[in-house]
N, C-alpha and C positions, 0 to 999 in steps of 0.2 A: 488331626489325629493320633493317637497315641496308640503303641503297640505295645499287647499283653504277651508276654512268654508265659507257656506254661510247660513245665516239663516234670519227670519225676520218674522211679523206676517203672517196670509193665507193671501193670495191674494195680497203679496205685491212684488212677481215677482222673486221670488226666483228659479224656476225650468226654468223660460223663462232667467235668466242670467246664470245659470250651463251652460244651451245647448248652450249659444251663447259662453262660454267661450270654450267648450269643442269642437266647431267647430274652433275657431280661433284659440286655442291650441290643434291642431288635435290628437294628440299622448296621452292624457290625460284618466283618468279613474275616472268614476263618480258614486257616492256611494249615494243612495236617502234614508235619515232615513225613508223616508213615507213607504218604502218597507220593512221594518222589525217591522212591526206592529204583536204585537201577537195574536193567534188565539185560544189560550188554551181556559179551560172551565171557568179559573178563569178571563179572561178577558170580556168573554160572558156574564159571570154571572154578573158582576160589571157593564157591559153596559145598564143593565135592568134597575138598579137603578142611577148609573151617567150617564148623558145624554154627559158629557165632559169626559169621561174616555180616549179617545183618544187623548184627547188636554194634558193627563199628561203622565209625563214622566214613568209610569208603565207601559206603554199599549207598550211600543217598545221592543224588544230584544237587550239591550245595549252590551251585551256579543258577540251576533254575527255579530252585525255590526264590536266591536271592533277585535273580529277575523279576519274580512275581512280586515282589515286596515292592520292588523299586516303581514299577509299572505301576502299583496301586497310590503307591504317593505319590508319583507324578499324574494321578486322574488320567491313566490311560483308559480308554473304554472299551478297547479290546486287550484281556487278561489270558495269559497261557497256565490251564490249571492241568496239573497230571492226575492219574489213578491208578495204584497198584492194587492187581490179583493176585494173591497169596497163595493162591493154588496151584495158578499156571505159571506165577511169579513173573508177570507180565507185565509193562505197564504201558497205558492209553494216555492220550495227550488230548487235549481240548481246549477251545478258545472260547472264554464268555463274556459277552458284552454286560459290563457293570456302568449302571449309570449313577451319575454322582450331583442329581439336584439336592436330594438331601447330604448335608454332611454324613458322613459314616462316623460312627461312635467308636468303634476300636476294630484295629486289626490285632486278630487273637492269634499265634502262632504256638502251635500245640505238638509234640511229640519228644520223643526222648532226645532229640537230637536237637531241640530248638533253642539249647541254649550255648551251641557249639558253631553258631553261623556266623556270617560276617558281619554283626552287628554292635553297634553303639550301646553296649547294655548299663549304660550310665543313663540311656534316654528312654529307658524301656521300662514297662511295669513289670517284675521278674516275680512267679510262682512257681515252687516246688511243690508239688503234692507228696504226701506222706502217708504210708497205712503199714500197718504189719505187714511183714514178709508174707508168714503164711497165709494172710486173708488176698495180699496180691498174687500168690502162686493160685489159689483155688478160683481167683479170677481169670487168671492166665491160663488154666488149665480149661476151664472150659470154655473160652474163646477159641483157643488153637485146637480143639477137638472137632467144635462146632464150625470153625471159618476157616482151618488149614489141614482138617486132617490128620493132624497128629496124635501118636500114642502117648500113654500118661508118662513114659521114660523119657521120650524126647522132649516132651515139653519141660521135666523137671530139670534134666540136663541143660537145655536152652535158657531157661529162667535164672537156675543161678548162675550161670555165666553173665546173663546179661544183669543181673543186681550187680553183680562184682563190679563189672564195665562200667555202670552208670555213677555207681558210688565213687567211683574211682577218678572218674573223668568229671564231675560234679564239683569237686572239693574247690577248683580254682574260682568258679564262676561262683560260689555261696561267698568264699572270703573276699571276692573284690567288687561284689555289687551289692546294691540293698535288694535284699530279699522277702519276699514273703512265703511263710513254710505255713500249710494248709491241708487240713482233712477233707478232701470233696463233701465228704457224707456228714461233718460236723456242723448244724445248722448256725451254730452261734459265728462258726468262721465265717461262713459263706456271708452273713448278715455283713459281717464288720467287713469284710471283703468288698461286696457291693458299696458299700456305706463309702469305702474309700478309694474306689471305682467312681463313684457318682463323683465325689468331690476333684479326682484328676480331672475328668472331663471337664467339670465346670471351670475349673483353672485355665486349661486348653483353650476352652472357647472364648474365655475372658483375655489371654495372650493373643488370640489372634483376632 
C-alpha cells in the first residue's frame, strides 16, 4: 500500500482533493492531521498568548498520527483514530475495526502538517495544493465563521500567519523530495494525477 501525502496552505483544497481521491480509489484510508490537535493544558495555556499556536507543529500529536500509520501498515485490525472539535477545543478518541480482506489502495495523509511527520518522504507520493491567496482566504473565512465561530478580523489575522508559516516550513520538503504541485479544482491536473496514481498502484501491486 502506497501513502499519498497531501499538504498545502489553509484553504488550498487539501480536504477536497483527499475526499475526491478516496472516492476514486474507493478502498483507501484517509488520515487528517487536523484531527490530531492536542487538547492538553499546555496547548490551552499557550493558545492564550500565541494566537497562531494551532498553525505550529507543537499543536499536533505526531506520535498518535505515526502510531496510526504504523498500525495500518502492520494491518492491525483495531486502529486508534482521533477527532478534534474546533469550537470546544476538545479531542475525542475512538478505535475503528478495519478489514483487510481486500488490499487497501492508498493511505491518504492530508493536512498542513502532513509533510512534517516521521515519514520517509522519498517513498511517498507527495502532493502540494496551490491556489491564489485571496481565494484561499475566502474559503478559510467561510469555514471559520461557520464551523469555528470566528469573526472576519480574527480569521484574517490567523490566516495571514498560517500562510506565512506554511510557506516558510514547506521549502525544505519541496527542495528535497519529488513533488506534484496541483490546483485541486483544475480538471486537467486532476485527470493527470489520477493516471499517475493508477500507474503507481499498478507498480506496487506488481512488485508485491
